[in-house]
C-alpha positions as CSV (number, residue, x, y, z in Angstrom):
1,M,-90.4,96.6,-25.8
2,R,-88.0,98.6,-27.9
3,Y,-85.1,100.3,-26.4
4,A,-83.0,103.1,-27.9
5,I,-79.4,102.8,-26.8
6,L,-77.5,106.1,-26.8
7,S,-73.8,106.7,-25.7
8,D,-71.3,109.7,-25.9
9,I,-73.7,112.4,-26.8
10,H,-70.9,114.9,-25.6
11,A,-73.2,118.1,-25.7
12,N,-74.3,117.8,-29.3
13,V,-77.8,118.6,-29.1
14,D,-78.5,118.7,-32.9
15,A,-77.3,115.0,-33.2
16,L,-79.5,114.3,-30.1
17,E,-82.6,115.8,-31.7
18,V,-82.2,113.7,-35.0
19,V,-81.9,110.5,-33.0
20,L,-84.9,111.3,-30.8
21,K,-86.9,111.9,-33.9
22,D,-86.0,108.6,-35.4
23,T,-86.3,106.7,-32.2
24,K,-89.8,108.0,-31.8
25,E,-90.6,107.0,-35.3
26,Q,-89.1,103.5,-34.5
27,G,-91.6,103.0,-31.5
28,C,-88.8,103.2,-28.7
29,T,-90.5,103.3,-25.3
30,H,-87.5,102.9,-23.2
31,Y,-84.0,104.5,-23.4
32,V,-80.5,103.5,-22.0
33,C,-77.8,106.1,-21.8
34,L,-74.4,104.7,-21.4
35,G,-72.7,108.1,-20.3
36,D,-70.6,111.1,-21.5
37,V,-73.6,113.1,-22.3
38,V,-71.4,116.4,-21.4
39,N,-68.2,117.7,-22.6
40,Y,-66.7,118.5,-25.9
41,G,-69.9,120.2,-27.5
42,P,-71.5,123.5,-26.5
43,W,-75.0,122.3,-25.5
44,N,-74.4,120.4,-22.1
45,D,-77.6,121.8,-20.3
46,E,-79.7,121.2,-23.3
47,C,-78.8,117.5,-23.7
48,L,-79.0,116.8,-20.1
49,E,-82.4,118.2,-20.0
50,R,-83.6,116.4,-23.0
51,V,-82.1,113.0,-21.8
52,A,-83.7,113.4,-18.5
53,A,-86.9,113.8,-19.8
54,L,-86.9,110.6,-21.9
55,P,-89.5,107.9,-21.2
56,G,-88.2,104.7,-19.3
57,L,-84.7,106.1,-18.9
58,V,-81.7,104.4,-17.3
59,Y,-78.6,106.7,-17.4
60,V,-75.3,105.3,-16.5
61,Q,-72.3,107.4,-15.4
62,G,-69.5,107.9,-17.9
63,N,-65.9,109.3,-17.2
64,H,-67.0,112.8,-18.4
65,E,-69.6,113.1,-15.9
66,R,-66.9,112.3,-13.3
67,L,-64.8,115.1,-14.9
68,F,-67.6,117.7,-14.8
69,L,-68.4,116.7,-11.1
70,G,-64.6,117.0,-10.2
71,E,-64.5,113.4,-9.1
72,E,-61.7,112.9,-11.8
73,E,-58.8,115.3,-12.2
74,I,-58.9,117.1,-15.6
75,G,-55.1,117.8,-15.4
76,R,-54.4,114.1,-16.2
77,E,-55.9,114.5,-19.5
78,I,-54.1,115.5,-22.8
79,P,-54.0,119.2,-23.5
80,L,-56.5,119.0,-26.2
81,V,-59.1,117.3,-23.9
82,Q,-58.2,120.2,-21.3
83,D,-59.0,122.8,-23.8
84,F,-62.3,121.2,-24.7
85,F,-63.4,121.0,-21.0
86,T,-62.5,124.6,-20.4
87,A,-64.6,125.7,-23.5
88,S,-67.4,123.3,-23.0
89,R,-67.9,123.6,-19.3
90,R,-68.8,127.3,-19.4
91,S,-72.2,126.2,-20.7
92,F,-73.0,123.8,-17.9
93,T,-75.2,124.4,-14.9
94,R,-77.0,121.1,-14.3
95,A,-74.8,119.4,-12.0
96,D,-78.0,118.0,-10.4
97,L,-78.9,115.8,-13.3
98,I,-75.5,113.9,-13.2
99,R,-75.1,113.3,-9.6
100,D,-75.6,109.9,-8.1
101,L,-75.7,108.0,-11.5
102,P,-75.4,104.1,-11.3
103,R,-72.4,102.6,-13.1
104,S,-74.3,99.8,-14.6
105,F,-77.6,98.4,-15.4
106,E,-78.7,94.7,-15.9
107,L,-81.2,93.7,-18.7
108,G,-81.7,90.4,-20.5
109,G,-78.5,89.0,-19.2
110,F,-76.5,92.0,-20.5
111,T,-74.6,94.4,-18.3
112,F,-74.9,98.0,-19.8
113,T,-72.1,100.2,-18.6
114,H,-69.9,102.9,-19.8
115,T,-67.0,100.5,-20.3
116,I,-65.5,97.2,-19.4
117,G,-62.9,96.7,-16.4
118,E,-60.7,99.8,-15.8
119,E,-62.7,103.1,-15.8
120,N,-61.3,104.7,-18.7
121,R,-60.3,101.7,-20.9
122,R,-61.5,101.8,-24.4
123,I,-62.7,98.8,-26.2
124,Y,-62.6,98.6,-30.0
125,P,-63.8,96.2,-32.5
126,D,-60.3,94.4,-32.6
127,T,-59.5,94.6,-28.8
128,Q,-58.4,91.2,-27.4
129,I,-60.6,90.7,-24.4
130,E,-62.3,87.7,-22.6
131,P,-65.3,89.2,-21.0
132,D,-67.0,87.3,-18.1
133,R,-70.6,88.3,-19.3
134,D,-72.4,90.0,-22.3
135,Y,-71.9,93.7,-22.4
136,V,-73.4,96.7,-23.9
137,I,-70.8,99.7,-23.8
138,G,-69.8,103.0,-25.0
139,H,-66.6,105.1,-24.6
140,S,-64.7,104.2,-27.7
141,H,-67.0,106.2,-30.0
142,H,-66.8,103.2,-32.4
143,Q,-69.9,101.3,-33.2
144,F,-69.7,97.4,-33.3
145,I,-71.2,94.1,-32.4
146,V,-68.6,91.5,-31.8
147,E,-68.3,87.9,-30.0
148,R,-65.2,87.4,-27.6
149,A,-64.8,84.2,-25.6
150,G,-68.4,83.1,-26.3
151,K,-69.8,86.5,-25.2
152,T,-71.3,89.4,-27.0
153,I,-70.1,93.0,-26.8
154,V,-72.2,95.7,-28.3
155,N,-71.2,99.4,-28.8
156,P,-73.8,101.8,-30.1
157,G,-71.1,104.0,-31.1
158,S,-71.1,107.8,-30.4
159,L,-74.1,109.9,-30.9
160,G,-72.2,113.4,-30.9
161,Q,-68.6,112.5,-31.6
162,N,-68.4,109.5,-33.9
163,R,-64.5,109.0,-34.4
164,R,-65.2,107.6,-37.8
165,R,-67.3,110.4,-39.3
166,V,-68.1,113.2,-36.7
167,D,-70.9,114.6,-39.2
168,R,-72.9,111.4,-38.6
169,M,-74.5,110.2,-35.4
170,S,-74.7,106.5,-34.4
171,Y,-76.7,104.5,-31.8
172,A,-78.5,101.3,-31.5
173,L,-82.0,99.8,-31.2
174,L,-82.9,96.8,-28.9
175,D,-86.0,94.6,-29.4
176,T,-86.4,92.6,-26.2
177,E,-88.8,90.0,-27.9
178,G,-85.7,87.9,-29.0
179,F,-83.4,90.3,-27.7
180,R,-82.0,91.6,-31.0
181,F,-79.6,94.6,-31.7
182,E,-79.7,96.9,-34.5
183,L,-77.1,99.3,-35.2
184,R,-78.1,102.8,-36.8
185,E,-76.2,105.7,-38.1
186,S,-77.6,109.0,-39.6
187,P,-76.4,112.4,-40.6
188,Y,-77.1,115.6,-38.7
189,D,-76.5,119.5,-39.1
190,F,-72.7,119.4,-38.5
191,D,-72.1,122.9,-39.8
192,R,-74.4,124.3,-37.2
193,L,-72.5,122.6,-34.5
194,A,-69.2,123.9,-35.8
195,A,-70.5,127.5,-36.3
196,E,-71.8,127.3,-32.4
197,M,-68.4,126.3,-31.3
198,R,-66.8,129.2,-33.1
199,A,-69.3,131.6,-31.8
200,R,-68.7,130.5,-28.4
201,G,-65.0,130.8,-28.6
202,Y,-63.5,127.4,-28.8
203,P,-59.8,127.2,-29.4
204,A,-58.9,126.6,-33.0
205,A,-57.4,123.2,-32.2
206,C,-60.8,122.0,-30.8
207,I,-62.6,123.0,-33.9
208,D,-59.9,121.7,-36.1
209,Y,-60.2,118.3,-34.3
210,Y,-63.8,118.1,-35.4
211,L,-63.3,119.4,-39.0
212,R,-60.4,116.7,-39.6
213,K,-63.1,114.1,-39.1
214,V,-65.5,115.3,-41.7
215,P,-65.1,114.0,-45.4
216,R,-64.6,117.0,-47.7
């Protein structure tokens, strides 16, 4: 079987549509979403509905699902994240699609979860960590495969808010025959995303945050 592994979509429906077209062409029959479908971008409901309709889907909870459900306090976040939350959540009505999500999923000896250990800990390629098992994680918005203490950590990167280049979406494929991961990255229509954020009255600081991550 071929799995597509998606994470940190962050309400970016154009990036999601690009990856769904690509994964269909790649013959993916199953999908794993590692959380944070919502927040930052303007298309929360659209992304949630597209994800919910995917075949063979396992969707694990991220910290932004907890923020949108009120399970975590937005007041604890930095001001920029609070601004994004206020602007993005105006387009959100599908709480039913993010309730009661599992925290993890096991497949082929790997634990698929939003992050390792503390709920909001970010794991980067150079993070010093000694995992107790093999993991597939999201949350840090950085794409990598690393070995730590004899274990493998895979991060497919962020589909909707790539921290390296926000105008490109990243994800991973998994072939369960031999359990091989492939990291992939493609462009999408970033200008349409920026235009939609402006049209919906996002604060300038939020739009500038995205624009700073696009090479010009």
